[in-house]
N, C-alpha and C positions, 0 to 999 in steps of 0.2 A: 655528553654531559660535561659541564665546565665547572671546575671548582672556583668559587669566588673567595672563600676564606676557609679556615679550618673546619668550620661548622655550618657554613652556608653554601648551598649549591643552587645552580639554576638549571632548568630542564625545559624542554619543549615536548609537547604531545601533539601529534597530528590531529586535526579536527576539520574534516571535510564535510562541509554543508553546501550542497550544490546551489548555485544561484537559480532563481526562478527562470523558467524558460521564457524566451523573449517574444512569444506569441500566445494568443488566446487559444484556449481549447473549447470548442463548441460541442457539447455532448448531445447526442440524439439517443434517447433511451428506448429500447425495444424489449420490454420485459418479457422474458421466457421465449422470445422468438427463436425458433430452431432448436430449443432444448428437447432432447430425446426423452428425458425423464425430469421429474421435479425432485431435486435433492432435498434431504430431510430438513435442512436449515434455511432453505431459500424462500424469500418472499419479495421477489424483484418488483412486484407491483407497488408495494408500500415503500420499498427502499428507494424507488425512483419517483414516488409521488404520482404514479400513473394508474392507480387502482381503478379509477373510473373509466379508463380506456379499455379494460379487459372485457371479453365477451361473457355476459352473464349467462348465456345459454350453453357455454362450454361444459364438457363433462367435469365432474368434481374430482375425478382421479386424474393423475398425470399433471402436466404443466398447463396453466391457463393459456388461453388463446388471445392474441392481439388481432382483432378483426382487420380486414383489408381497409375498411373505411377509416379506422383509427391510424393505421400505418400511413395511408395517403395524407391524412390531416397532419400528422407529425412531419412527414417529408415536406409538405407544402409550407408549414410554419417555419421549418428550418431553412428552407430556401429563401423565404422572405426575410428572415433574420440575417442571413449571410448577405443578401443583396443590400439590405439597409446598412449593414456595417460598411460595405464597400462604398455606398453612396456617401457615407459620412467621412470617408477618407481614412478609415481604420486599416491597418495592415492585414494581409491575409492571415486567416486563422487556421487551425487544424480541426477538422471534423472528426468526431469520435462516435462510433456506433457501439453502444454499451447496453448491458442489461439482458442479453440473450446469448445464443450460440450462433454468431453471425454466419459462420461457414456452413452451418446445417440448416439455415433458413430455407423455406421453399424457394425454388429457383426464381419465380416471378418476384417475390419480395426482395430477394438479394439483388436481382437485376435493377429493381426500382431504386434501391439504396445506392448501387454503384452508378446508376445513371445520374442521380443527384450529385454524387461526388465528382464524376467526370465533368459534368456541366459546370459545377462550381470551380473546379480546377482550371478549366479552359477560360473562364471569365476572370480568373485572378482573384476569386473570392476566398479561396483556401490555398494552402501550400501543400496539402495532402490530407490523408485521413488515417485513422487507426480503427481497429475493431477488437472486440473481446470474443473469445471462443473457448471451447473445451479442448483439452489435449488430444482426445480421441477423434477429433473432427478436423484435423489438418493433415494434408499430404502435399507433395510437391506441386501437382497441377493446380490445386486450390490456391496455394500460396503464390504461385506464378501469376495466376489470374488476378489476385488481389494487387500484387505489385504493379502489374500492367495498368490497372485502373487508378493508380496513384496512392496505394496504401504504403505507409511508411513504417508502421509499427503494428505488431500483433501482440495483444495481451492475453496470456493463457491463464485461465482460471484453474491453476494446478491444485490449489488449496493445501495439499500436502503430498510429499513423495512417499509417505509411510503407508504401506499396504494395509495395515490394520485399520488405520483411520479412514482410508478410502473405502474399504469394505463396510465399516460401521456407518459411514455417511451415505452409502449406496451411490457412490460416484460412477461406478460402472467401468472403471479402468484401474490399472495398477501403476505403481511408481515408475516402472520401466517404460510404460507408454508415455507418461508425462515427460520423462527424460528424452525419449525419442522425438516428441513433439517440439521440445525446446531446440534440439539439434536441427530439425527441419526448418523452423523459423529462421534460425541463424544462417543455414545453408541457402535460404532463399534471398539473403541479403536484406532482411528486414530487422528492424529494432525489436528486441524481445523484452516484453514486460511479463513478470510473473506475479500472480496474486496468490497470497498465502492466507489461510484461515486458521490461525492459532486458536486452539480450544474446541475445534470441531469434534464430534463424537469419535472416540478412539484416539484422539491426538493429545499427547502429553507435552509438557514443556521441553522434555528432552527431544521429542520428535521435532518440535518447531526449531530448536537450536541446531538440529541436523538439517532441517529443510532449507534454512537460509544459505548455508555454504553449498548445499547441493544445487540450489538455484543459481548461485554465483558460478559454480563450476560448470553448469550447463550453459553459461553464456548470458545470463540475464543482464540487461542494460539498465533495468529499473525494477523496483519491487513495490508491492503494495501489501500492507499488513491490515487485515480486516478481522479483528477478534470476533469469535463466534457469539452471536446473540440469540436468545430464544424469542422468536417472533410469533405472535398470534396467527393461527391459521396454517402453521407448518407442522410436519410430522414431528419435528423436534419439540414443539410445544406439547404434543401428546406424550412424548418420551419424558419430558421434564415433569409433567403432572403425575406421571406414573413412577417417578423417582428412578427412571432408567438413564437419565442424563443429568449431570450437574455442570453448569458453566464454570469457567475459571473465575476466581475472585478478582476484583479489580486490581488490588495491590500486586498480586502475583502476575497478572497480565502486564501491568506497567513495568515491572522489573524484568520480565521475560522479553518483552518487546525492546526494552533498552539494550539488553544483551544482543538481540538480533540486529538492532540498528547499528551497534558498534561493529559487528561482523561485516555488515554491508559497507559502512564508511571506511573500514580498513581496506576494502577492495575498491573504494571510490565509486561505488554504485549507489545511486540515490534511492531512498525510500520515499516515493512521491506521495504516498497517502497512508495515514494510520487511522483506522476507524471509518465508519460510514458517514457520509455527509448527512447532517441533520435535516430531516424532513418532518413536517407535522404528523403525517400519517405514520412514519416510522416511529417517532417518539411514542405515539399512542399504542403502537403494536408491540413494543418491547415488554416482555414479561420478566425476563431475567438476563443476566450476563453483564460483562464489563463495559457498560455504556457510559460514555463521558464525552461531552462536547469539547472538552479541553484535552482529550486523550493524547494528541500529537505533541503538544507542548509539555505535558507532564512526562511523557516518555523521553523527550529530549532532555529535560532537566535531570532525569535519572541517568541517562546515558552520559551526560557531562560529568556528573558526580562519579559514576563508575569508572570513567576514563581516568580521572584524576586519582581515584583510589588505587587503580592498577599501577599507575605511574609511581605512586608513593611506595607501593609494595615492591615493585621492581627495584627501586632505589634501595630500599631496606635490604633486599636480598643481595644486591651487588656489593653493599658495604658490610654484609654479615651482621646486620643490626638486630638486636632482640626487640627493641621498641620501635614502632613506626615513626618515621620523620614527620615533622609538622610543617604545614603550609605557612609561610610568612606572607606571601602575596601571590596573587593569581591575576594574570592579564588574559582576557578573552576577547573574541570578536564582538563588536557591538550587537550583532544579531542574537547573542546569548542573553541579552538583557531581559527578554520576555519570559525566560523560563529557568534561569539559573537557580533562583531561590525557591522555585516550585510554586504551585498554586496556593495563594494565601500564605506564602512563606513556609510551606510544609517541609522544605529541605534545609531550612536555616540551621536546625539543630545538627543535622548530619554534617553540614559544612563546618560548623563550629567544632564538631568532634575531630575534624581534620586540622583544626587550627586557624581556619579562615574566618575573619570578621568582615563586615561590610567595608571597613576602612582599608582592608587589604585587597579589595577587588577593584580592578580597573578594566573598563571597556575600551579597548585599544584598537583603532582602525588598522594599525599595522599588523595585527594578528588575524589575518583573513583566513588562513588555513591551519592555524595551530593555536594551542594553549601554551602560555609561558608561565612556568612555576618558579617561585623562589622558595627554597625549602631549608628549614633548620633541622640539622641532624644532631 
């Protein structure tokens, strides 16, 4: 911190927002494929928009089944898409197998997916692939096989490291298993993604705020935050109707995710997704929970506000002040323009409470990885 005058100080606050990856991600959704159980909150068929692909003759208990004919059609369509992209001169993409437990899929289905990936890699259509799976379905031989086929990243659906939450959600493994899985992915030389589900049954805000640093300590290279929603057709919907489960309120979720995002950004680990991607079927299926199509930007706005509040509090403590200092001006990266004031200006009053007016705000391209504060004490 640098003193500018007797009562005015300047300060910088780190603000790490990763640049978008330089290549396209082509998802291939395989709802429930390989899943040994159906978790109480899960409705991958509606989350991915592939409800019509599921086998209507499959048993109602357990996870729905993706028929071989549907898998073949999905693989064929993906291959055609990748070939067309290549013919158009687009750079190689990254293929992503999502929506199921990839490493526990039937061998023939997994081989079909890996054959697609290998062929696309050999033709220069993709630069590699990633997959999502459960923490209790990875071991060294499986991960070595994936890497040999061109896998670059494994995303683990950890959901939480808290044992109580894992039991309440019937995940079938404990936090220690999840931590071991993270270590195995890193030991295999693969990029590690960790998906967290704040608000799942048995999961408190305190649990989530422990989950984030645990994921980082376990070596996560990227995080996803998916606040738990109550979706029609899930066991969670029955629990909700019986008053056995209450989702987190939206405002509490926004504030909690903002704190988690700041923990990740301090470690310079990107949170690559917050909230489920909007799908028509998903929107219709949501019964309750913190759903918001602008969730990510609203969280970012609160995270920015929280970072500045903490900086002001730290300054006050260092100067042994009884009253908090006031913002005279704030310079932020241009990328903050879309969220600093909040949705429909919802954060303007909070910023005004810190002393910041619109005239005191500057979007400065020189502030790529930091916030620059001028403070009156």
